[in-house]
N, C-alpha and C positions, 0 to 999 in steps of 0.2 A: 778667128779666137771664137764665135761663138758659137760656131757648129761643134766648138768644143766646152763649151758652158752648158749646150743646153744634153750634150753627152751626156756630161757628168750629171745633168738635176735628174733625167732621164735611168739613169746608171742607176744611182744612189736610190731614190726614189722605188725601183723594183727591189733595189736588195733590200729599205727596208719594211718594204711589205712583205716579205719572202724573211723576214728575219727582224720582227718588229719589235726582240728582245736584244736586238745591238744597235737600235735607231743610234744612240748616242753616239754610238765608234765609228759608226760607219759614216754620219754626217761629218766627224772633226777627219777621218782619213782621207788618204791622200788616195785619187783614182784606180791606183794602178791595185794597192791593198784591198780596194774594199771590189771591186771586180774580180779578186783573185781567190781572198777571203768568205765573201755573199755570195756568188755567182756560182750556180750547179751546172743552170744547163752549156754545154760546152761549145752550141750555134751562138750562141750569147756573148757567151765569156773570149772567145775569138774575136766578135767581130769588133765590141766594144775591146779589149787592147788595143786589135790594131787600129782605130780607130785613137784609139786616147793618143796612142802614139804618134800617127799624124797630127792629129792636134798640135801635140805638143810639137812635133817639130814646126808648123805654121807661129812656134811664140817665140822661139829663141833661134839664137843667126846665125849658127851650125847645123845643119839639118842631119839626123841619122839615119834618112830612111830618102836617100835623095831620087829614088823613082819612082815617091808620092806624093800627092798635092792633096789639097782638097778636094778635087773633083776626086777620087776616088774615097773622100771620108763618106762626100755625096752619096753613095751610093752606096756603102756601109750603111744608110740613111735603113735601107729593112732589119735593120735588129728592133724600129718601132714593129715593127711586122711580127718578130716573134716575140715581144715580149706582149706584147696584145693575145697573143695566139695562144701562153703558155695560158697567161690572167684569163683566159676564154677557155682553153679547157680547166683551168681550178675552177669555175664557176662548175661547169659540166659534170666534173664526178660531183663537184657538192652536190646536186640534182639528184645523180646516179645513188649518192651515198643515204639519201632520207630515201 
């Protein structure tokens, strides 16, 4: 459950950074809506979606994805590196534009 909550904070903070004008709607939206509507990077979107599904399974009585568990979700922690990479590329682009 903790991994799922951390994922939501990470993804929503990233989405708000990318879409500051949508801050209020991002904060109040479901994680799946946030991912679908505010994340454009396909790798980040795929990792976030799969992680959210697995994380949701960890909190529900009946699992939808029985072949996956929190260990798979842990391996998807690479999402933090993709987000960090995207933010660093954004900084580099700003330097180049100067």
